[in-house]
C-alpha positions as CSV (number, residue, x, y, z in Angstrom):
1,M,110.9,118.3,105.2
2,N,108.9,119.7,102.3
3,N,106.2,122.3,103.1
4,P,102.8,120.7,102.3
5,I,101.1,124.1,102.2
6,G,101.2,125.2,98.6
7,A,103.7,122.5,97.7
8,T,105.0,122.7,94.1
9,V,105.8,119.8,91.8
10,A,109.5,119.2,91.2
11,V,110.8,119.4,87.6
12,R,111.4,116.1,85.9
13,R,111.9,115.0,82.3
14,N,109.2,113.7,80.0
15,I,105.9,112.2,81.6
16,F,103.2,110.4,79.8
17,S,105.8,109.4,77.1
18,G,104.1,106.1,76.3
19,L,100.9,107.8,77.3
20,A,101.4,110.8,75.0
21,V,99.3,111.6,72.0
22,S,100.6,111.2,68.5
23,P,103.5,113.4,67.3
24,Q,101.2,115.1,64.8
25,S,98.8,116.0,67.5
26,R,101.5,117.0,69.8
27,Q,103.0,119.3,67.2
28,S,99.7,120.8,66.4
29,A,98.8,121.4,70.1
30,S,102.2,123.0,70.7
31,R,101.2,125.9,68.4
32,C,98.1,126.8,70.6
33,V,99.1,125.8,74.1
34,P,101.2,128.2,76.1
35,I,104.8,127.2,76.6
36,E,104.5,127.2,80.4
37,I,101.6,124.7,80.2
38,R,103.5,122.4,77.9
39,Q,106.5,122.5,80.2
40,F,104.2,121.7,83.2
41,V,102.7,118.7,81.3
42,L,106.2,117.4,80.6
43,N,107.2,117.9,84.3
44,I,104.1,116.1,85.5
45,T,104.8,113.3,83.1
46,G,108.2,112.7,84.4
47,K,106.8,112.6,87.9
48,V,104.2,110.0,86.9
49,V,106.8,107.8,85.2
50,H,109.1,108.0,88.2
51,S,106.1,107.3,90.5
52,L,105.0,104.3,88.5
53,K,108.5,102.9,88.6
54,W,108.7,102.9,92.3
55,L,105.1,101.8,92.8
56,S,105.6,99.0,90.3
57,I,108.8,97.8,92.0
58,S,107.3,97.9,95.5
59,K,104.0,96.3,94.5
60,L,105.8,93.6,92.5
61,L,108.0,92.7,95.5
62,A,105.2,92.9,98.0
63,Q,102.8,91.0,95.8
64,G,105.3,88.2,95.2
65,I,105.7,87.7,98.9
66,R,102.0,88.0,99.5
67,W,101.1,85.5,96.8
68,I,103.5,82.9,98.4
69,V,102.2,83.6,101.9
70,T,98.5,83.7,100.8
71,F,98.6,80.3,99.2
72,I,100.4,78.8,102.2
73,V,97.9,80.3,104.6
74,I,95.0,79.1,102.5
75,R,96.3,75.6,102.7
76,I,96.6,75.9,106.5
77,L,93.2,77.6,107.3
78,L,89.7,76.3,106.7
79,P,86.9,77.7,104.4
80,E,85.0,78.7,107.6
81,D,87.9,81.0,108.6
82,Y,87.7,82.9,105.3
83,G,83.9,82.9,105.4
84,L,84.1,84.5,108.9
85,M,86.6,87.1,107.7
86,A,84.5,87.9,104.7
87,M,81.5,88.6,106.9
88,S,83.5,90.9,109.2
89,D,85.1,92.6,106.2
90,V,81.6,93.7,104.9
91,V,80.8,95.4,108.2
92,I,84.3,97.0,108.7
93,S,84.4,98.2,105.1
94,F,81.1,99.9,105.3
95,F,82.1,102.0,108.3
96,A,85.5,102.6,106.8
97,L,83.8,104.5,104.0
98,F,83.3,107.3,106.5
99,A,86.7,107.1,108.2
100,T,88.4,109.7,106.0
101,A,85.2,111.5,104.8
102,G,86.8,111.9,101.4
103,L,89.2,114.5,103.0
104,A,92.3,112.8,101.6
105,S,91.1,113.2,98.1
106,A,90.0,116.8,98.8
107,L,93.5,117.7,100.0
108,V,95.0,116.3,96.8
109,Q,92.5,118.0,94.5
110,V,92.5,121.5,96.1
111,K,95.0,124.1,94.9
112,S,96.0,125.3,98.3
113,F,95.0,125.1,102.0
114,T,95.8,126.7,105.3
115,E,97.2,125.4,108.6
116,M,93.9,126.2,110.2
117,Q,92.2,123.9,107.7
118,I,94.6,121.2,108.6
119,R,93.8,121.6,112.3
120,E,90.1,121.4,111.6
121,L,90.5,118.3,109.4
122,F,92.6,116.6,112.0
123,G,89.9,117.3,114.6
124,L,87.2,116.0,112.3
125,L,89.1,112.8,111.6
126,L,89.6,112.1,115.2
127,S,85.9,112.7,116.0
128,I,84.6,110.6,113.1
129,N,86.8,107.6,113.7
130,L,86.1,107.5,117.4
131,V,82.4,107.5,116.6
132,L,82.9,104.8,114.1
133,A,84.8,102.6,116.5
134,V,82.0,102.9,119.1
135,A,79.4,102.2,116.4
136,V,81.2,98.9,115.3
137,F,81.4,97.9,119.0
138,L,77.6,98.4,119.4
139,I,76.5,96.9,116.1
140,A,78.6,93.7,116.4
141,P,75.9,91.6,118.1
142,Q,73.3,92.6,115.4
143,A,75.8,91.7,112.6
144,A,76.4,88.3,114.2
145,A,72.6,87.7,114.4
146,F,72.2,88.7,110.8
147,Y,74.8,86.2,109.6
148,H,73.9,83.6,112.3
149,E,77.6,83.5,113.4
150,E,78.3,84.2,117.0
151,R,82.1,84.3,116.5
152,L,81.7,87.5,114.5
153,I,81.3,89.6,117.6
154,S,84.8,89.2,118.9
155,V,86.4,89.6,115.5
156,L,84.6,92.9,114.9
157,H,85.6,94.1,118.4
158,A,89.2,93.5,117.5
159,L,89.0,95.1,114.0
160,L,87.5,98.3,115.3
161,L,91.0,99.3,116.4
162,G,91.7,100.1,112.7
163,F,89.6,103.2,112.9
164,L,91.8,104.7,115.6
165,I,94.8,104.0,113.4
166,T,93.1,105.6,110.3
167,A,92.6,108.8,112.2
168,I,96.4,109.1,112.6
169,E,97.4,108.0,109.1
170,T,95.0,110.0,106.8
171,L,96.5,113.4,106.9
172,P,100.2,112.4,106.5
173,S,99.2,110.0,103.7
174,A,97.2,112.8,101.9
175,L,100.1,115.2,102.1
176,L,102.6,112.7,100.8
177,N,100.2,111.9,97.9
178,R,99.8,115.6,97.2
179,E,103.5,116.1,96.9
180,M,103.6,112.9,94.7
181,R,106.2,111.3,97.0
182,F,105.4,107.9,95.7
183,K,108.8,106.4,96.2
184,A,108.5,106.9,100.0
185,L,104.9,105.7,100.0
186,S,105.9,102.6,98.0
187,L,108.7,101.7,100.4
188,I,106.3,102.1,103.3
189,D,103.7,99.9,101.7
190,L,106.3,97.3,100.9
191,G,107.6,97.2,104.4
192,A,104.1,97.0,105.9
193,A,103.0,94.3,103.4
194,I,106.0,92.1,104.1
195,T,105.6,92.5,107.9
196,S,101.9,91.7,107.7
197,A,102.5,88.6,105.5
198,M,105.1,87.3,107.9
199,V,102.9,87.9,111.0
200,T,99.9,86.2,109.3
201,L,101.9,83.2,108.3
202,T,103.5,82.8,111.7
203,L,100.2,83.0,113.5
204,A,98.5,80.6,111.0
205,L,101.2,78.0,111.6
206,S,100.6,78.4,115.4
207,G,97.0,77.3,114.8
208,I,94.9,80.3,115.8
209,G,92.8,80.2,112.7
210,V,90.9,83.3,111.7
211,W,92.8,85.4,114.3
212,S,96.0,85.1,112.2
213,L,94.1,87.1,109.4
214,V,92.8,89.7,112.0
215,I,96.2,90.4,113.6
216,G,98.0,90.4,110.3
217,Y,95.6,93.0,109.0
218,L,96.0,95.2,112.1
219,S,99.8,94.9,112.0
220,E,99.9,96.2,108.5
221,M,97.7,99.2,109.3
222,T,99.7,100.1,112.4
223,L,103.2,99.9,110.7
224,R,101.9,101.9,107.7
225,A,100.5,104.7,109.9
226,V,103.6,104.9,112.1
227,L,105.9,105.2,109.1
228,K,103.8,107.8,107.3
229,F,103.5,109.9,110.4
230,S,107.2,109.7,110.9
231,L,107.9,110.8,107.4
232,Q,105.2,113.5,107.2
233,P,104.3,114.5,110.8
234,V,101.2,116.6,111.3
235,K,102.5,118.9,114.1
236,V,99.2,120.7,114.8
237,W,96.6,120.5,117.6
238,P,93.2,119.3,116.4
239,K,90.5,121.9,116.2
240,F,86.9,120.9,116.6
241,S,85.3,123.8,114.7
242,F,85.1,123.3,110.9
243,T,84.1,126.7,109.5
244,E,87.2,127.2,107.3
245,S,87.1,123.7,105.9
246,L,83.6,123.7,104.4
247,P,84.9,123.7,100.7
248,L,87.0,120.6,101.5
249,L,84.1,119.0,103.4
250,Q,81.8,119.6,100.4
251,F,84.2,117.9,98.0
252,G,84.9,115.2,100.5
253,G,81.2,114.6,101.2
254,T,80.6,114.0,97.5
255,M,83.6,111.6,97.4
256,T,82.2,109.8,100.4
257,L,78.8,109.4,98.8
258,G,80.5,107.9,95.8
259,S,82.5,105.5,98.1
260,M,79.3,104.4,99.8
261,V,77.7,103.4,96.4
262,W,81.0,101.7,95.4
263,F,81.0,99.8,98.7
264,A,77.4,98.7,98.2
265,F,78.4,97.5,94.7
266,V,81.5,95.5,95.7
267,N,80.0,93.9,98.8
268,T,76.6,93.0,97.5
269,D,77.8,89.5,96.6
270,M,79.2,88.9,100.1
271,V,76.0,90.2,101.8
272,I,73.8,88.0,99.6
273,G,76.1,84.9,99.9
274,G,76.5,85.4,103.7
275,R,72.7,85.5,104.1
276,L,71.8,82.6,101.7
277,W,74.7,80.2,102.0
278,A,76.5,78.3,104.7
279,T,79.7,79.8,106.1
280,E,81.7,77.1,104.2
281,T,80.2,78.0,100.9
282,L,80.8,81.7,101.5
283,G,84.4,80.9,102.4
284,I,84.9,79.1,99.1
285,Y,83.5,82.0,97.2
286,A,85.6,84.5,99.2
287,V,88.8,82.6,98.5
288,A,88.0,82.4,94.8
289,M,87.3,86.2,94.8
290,Q,90.5,86.9,96.8
291,I,92.7,84.9,94.4
292,S,91.0,86.3,91.3
293,Q,91.2,89.9,92.6
294,I,94.9,89.8,93.5
295,P,96.0,91.7,90.4
296,L,92.9,94.0,90.6
297,S,93.5,94.9,94.3
298,K,97.2,95.8,93.6
299,L,97.2,97.2,90.1
300,T,94.1,99.5,90.4
301,P,95.0,101.4,93.6
302,M,98.5,101.9,92.2
303,L,97.2,103.4,89.0
304,K,94.6,105.5,90.7
305,Q,97.1,106.7,93.3
306,V,99.2,108.2,90.6
307,A,96.5,109.2,88.2
308,F,94.4,111.5,90.4
309,P,97.1,113.9,91.5
310,A,98.6,113.9,88.1
311,Y,95.3,114.7,86.4
312,S,94.6,117.3,89.0
313,N,98.0,119.0,88.4
314,L,97.4,119.0,84.7
315,L,94.0,120.7,85.1
316,H,95.4,123.3,87.4
317,K,97.5,124.4,84.5
318,G,94.7,124.3,82.0
319,D,95.6,121.1,80.0
320,E,92.9,118.6,79.0
321,I,93.3,115.1,80.3
322,G,91.1,113.2,77.7
323,P,94.0,112.1,75.4
324,Y,96.0,110.9,78.4
325,F,93.1,109.0,79.8
326,I,92.6,107.1,76.5
327,K,96.3,106.2,76.4
328,A,96.5,105.2,80.0
329,S,93.4,103.1,79.7
330,G,94.8,101.4,76.6
331,L,98.0,100.4,78.4
332,A,96.1,99.2,81.5
333,M,93.8,97.0,79.4
334,F,96.8,95.7,77.4
335,I,98.1,94.3,80.6
336,T,94.9,93.4,82.5
337,F,93.0,91.4,79.9
338,P,95.7,88.7,79.4
339,V,96.3,88.5,83.2
340,F,92.7,87.9,84.1
341,F,91.8,85.8,81.1
342,G,94.9,83.8,81.8
343,M,93.8,83.2,85.4
344,A,90.4,82.1,84.2
345,S,91.7,79.6,81.7
346,T,94.2,78.0,84.1
347,A,92.1,77.8,87.2
348,N,91.5,74.1,86.9
349,T,95.2,73.6,87.0
350,Y,96.6,76.1,89.5
351,V,93.8,75.7,92.1
352,P,94.6,72.0,92.9
353,L,98.3,72.7,92.4
354,L,98.5,75.6,94.8
355,L,95.6,75.2,97.2
356,G,95.3,71.4,97.5
357,E,92.5,69.0,97.2
358,K,90.2,70.5,100.0
359,W,89.8,73.6,97.8
360,L,88.7,72.0,94.5
361,A,85.3,73.8,94.8
362,V,87.2,77.0,94.2
363,I,87.8,76.0,90.6
364,L,84.3,77.0,89.3
365,P,84.2,80.6,90.6
366,A,87.9,81.1,89.9
367,T,87.1,80.2,86.2
368,L,84.2,82.7,85.9
369,I,85.0,85.7,88.1
370,P,88.2,86.9,86.4
371,L,86.3,87.3,83.1
372,T,84.6,90.4,84.5
373,L,87.6,92.0,86.2
374,P,89.2,93.8,83.3
375,F,86.1,95.8,83.0
376,R,86.3,96.5,86.7
377,V,89.8,97.9,86.2
378,A,88.6,100.0,83.3
379,Q,85.7,101.4,85.4
380,E,87.8,102.2,88.3
381,L,90.3,104.1,86.1
382,I,87.4,106.3,85.0
383,D,86.9,107.5,88.6
384,P,90.2,109.6,89.1
385,A,89.8,111.2,85.7
386,M,86.2,112.3,86.5
387,Q,87.1,113.4,90.0
388,A,90.1,115.4,88.8
389,R,87.8,117.0,86.2
390,G,85.7,118.3,89.1
391,Y,82.8,115.9,88.5
392,P,82.7,113.5,91.5
393,R,78.9,113.4,91.1
394,G,79.4,111.5,87.9
395,V,81.4,108.8,89.8
396,V,78.4,108.4,92.1
397,I,76.0,108.1,89.2
398,N,78.2,105.4,87.5
399,W,78.3,103.2,90.6
400,V,74.6,103.7,91.4
401,F,73.8,102.4,87.9
402,A,76.3,99.5,88.4
403,L,74.6,98.6,91.6
404,L,71.1,98.8,90.2
405,V,72.1,96.4,87.3
406,T,74.2,93.9,89.2
407,G,72.4,93.8,92.6
408,P,69.2,92.1,91.4
409,S,71.2,89.9,89.1
410,L,73.4,88.6,91.8
411,Y,70.5,87.9,94.2
412,I,68.6,86.0,91.6
413,G,71.6,84.0,90.6
414,A,72.6,83.1,94.2
415,K,69.0,82.4,95.2
416,F,68.1,80.0,92.4
417,W,71.4,78.6,91.2
418,G,73.7,79.0,94.1
419,L,77.4,79.7,93.8
420,E,77.5,79.1,90.0
421,G,74.5,81.3,89.5
422,L,76.1,84.3,91.3
423,C,79.3,84.0,89.3
424,W,77.4,83.9,86.0
425,A,75.4,87.0,87.2
426,W,78.7,88.9,87.5
427,V,79.8,87.8,84.0
428,I,76.5,88.9,82.4
429,S,75.6,92.0,84.3
430,F,78.7,94.0,84.9
431,P,79.8,94.6,81.3
432,I,76.4,96.2,80.8
433,A,76.9,98.5,83.7
434,F,80.4,99.4,82.5
435,L,79.2,100.6,79.1
436,F,77.0,103.1,80.8
437,S,80.0,104.4,82.9
438,A,82.1,104.6,79.8
439,S,79.6,106.7,77.9
440,K,79.3,109.1,80.9
441,A,83.1,109.4,81.2
442,C,83.6,110.1,77.5
443,Q,81.1,112.9,77.7
444,V,82.8,114.5,80.7
445,L,86.3,114.1,79.3
446,D,85.3,115.1,75.8
447,V,86.7,112.0,74.1
448,S,85.1,109.7,71.5
449,M,83.2,106.7,72.8
450,G,84.2,104.8,69.7
451,E,87.9,105.5,70.2
452,Y,87.7,104.5,73.8
453,L,85.9,101.2,73.1
454,A,88.3,100.4,70.3
455,T,91.1,100.9,72.9
456,L,89.5,98.1,75.0
457,A,88.4,95.9,72.1
458,R,91.9,95.3,70.7
459,P,93.4,93.7,73.9
460,L,90.1,91.9,74.5
461,A,90.3,90.2,71.1
462,C,93.9,89.2,71.7
463,A,93.1,87.8,75.2
464,S,90.2,85.9,73.8
465,L,92.4,84.2,71.3
466,M,94.8,83.4,74.1
467,Y,92.0,82.0,76.2
468,A,90.9,79.7,73.4
469,A,94.4,78.5,72.8
470,I,94.9,77.6,76.4
471,G,91.6,75.7,76.4
472,V,92.7,73.6,73.4
473,E,96.1,72.9,75.2
474,C,94.3,71.8,78.3
475,Y,92.1,69.4,76.4
476,F,95.2,67.5,75.0
477,T,97.4,67.6,78.1
478,V,95.0,67.1,81.1
479,D,95.3,63.3,81.2
480,F,99.0,62.6,80.9
481,L,101.0,65.6,82.4
482,P,101.5,66.5,86.0
483,L,99.9,69.8,87.1
484,A,103.1,71.8,87.3
485,A,104.0,70.8,83.8
486,Q,100.5,71.6,82.5
487,L,100.5,75.1,84.2
488,T,104.0,75.9,82.7
489,I,102.9,74.9,79.2
490,Q,99.7,76.8,79.6
491,I,101.4,80.0,80.7
492,I,104.1,79.8,77.9
493,S,101.6,79.0,75.2
494,G,99.3,81.8,76.4
495,V,102.0,84.4,76.4
496,I,103.1,83.4,72.9
497,V,99.6,83.5,71.5
498,Y,98.9,86.9,73.1
499,L,102.1,88.5,71.9
500,V,101.7,87.3,68.4
501,A,98.1,88.5,68.2
502,S,99.1,91.8,69.8
503,R,101.7,92.3,67.1
504,F,98.9,92.6,64.6
505,L,96.0,94.1,66.7
506,C,97.8,96.0,69.5
507,S,101.0,97.3,67.9
508,N,100.4,100.9,69.2
509,E,100.0,99.6,72.8
510,M,103.1,97.5,72.5
511,R,105.1,100.5,71.2
512,H,103.8,102.8,74.0
513,L,104.5,100.2,76.6
514,L,108.1,99.8,75.4
515,E,108.5,103.6,75.4
516,L,107.1,103.8,78.9
517,A,109.5,101.1,80.0
518,R,112.5,103.0,78.6
519,N,111.4,106.1,80.4
520,V,111.0,104.2,83.6
521,R,114.6,102.9,83.3
522,S,115.9,106.4,82.7
523,Q,114.2,107.9,85.8
């Protein structure tokens, strides 16, 4: 077992190839950057490429299984089941903000730590999560009264078990991330995801409704915690005095504050909808959001999981992360814009095909929500770069501004125009908030705002052309082709249009992606 205290990064070949700066810049930089720093950058790059390889493989397999199971389960369950789960998720997610107190990120970011600090953090995690579990138990009746949904009490009482699991999982997970052992983490996540999917499907088929979602969620958490603790056991007794861990607690506290603001941002729509709408309407919106966010919920954590320790390691050796941030963002946007715009343009075809007639109301939100999600990916990729740069306060400021812009817009839209109004509020308000975050990030990372926006504008233009082409194709085939044939033609035509447009507008991104793929195969 590797020693987590003062762990070093294993040497691998060529990282950030595909994310690297131009040959001219690299050659110029090599004359002024010490050889040990350049070698360290190459070592970290190889580690990131290797990490992305395993994360991508595991996420692809897990996501494929989850997609299949998700669509089957949605067909089985009712909108009320998803509405009830969405209500409980808001409550649990709020308390989960405090479950790790930002300590996992602090352990990844700090250069070194002692065994005594590990003992203190373990004691703190146990204390925090026990308090959170009791708090959820006590607040469940009030939450049910707020949403006018009595069934919420028993669901929340079951879900509070997740806090006890988190207390065991956090330290092993942080130490594995610190050592960049993403292959092991990927296999653990894959096994837990498959198990959870099978449990959820089996229970849904047995007819227990929302409880299939609850038990499936807890089964994934439990298996993940057991496997991580087995791989990286924390063999220390907890200590309930925290004097030596104050630096970690200060960093973690700032991270937690940022997470609180982020939580308020991502759950404002569910709180507003749950208060203003019937449970069935909220369930329709929740399903549309769940489907639309499938790529977001899987791609973004994977990229952030690799980016934060990689950026931190680069900065420990004195290298700047700005050029790598630009390239990484460009590659991410090259992938995410066509995925989300493609989902938006084909919603009227895949919703009735995959979900069935009872979910046709999902089409409208599933057409609008994905249009904002590429900007969500871009914003969330800003976070690890600013945190690694030692500026977590900037992350808090960004999400506060996003909340101030989107919150009132979402309420006005939902209050006066219902489901459609809330979706349009997302489309209009969030890009404005993102521009503010982008400007702050460019200042902190010392990169050009114009260069960064150009990196996003190129794939946006290509995806817009693809969106228009699919719209034209839908107009001519909607009346005389079966849904499966329509969806197949839409996907093929969309891919062709996007690749042709990218050949002219995104040639650099295509070349970098091919280079990255070659490096992944060689790892």
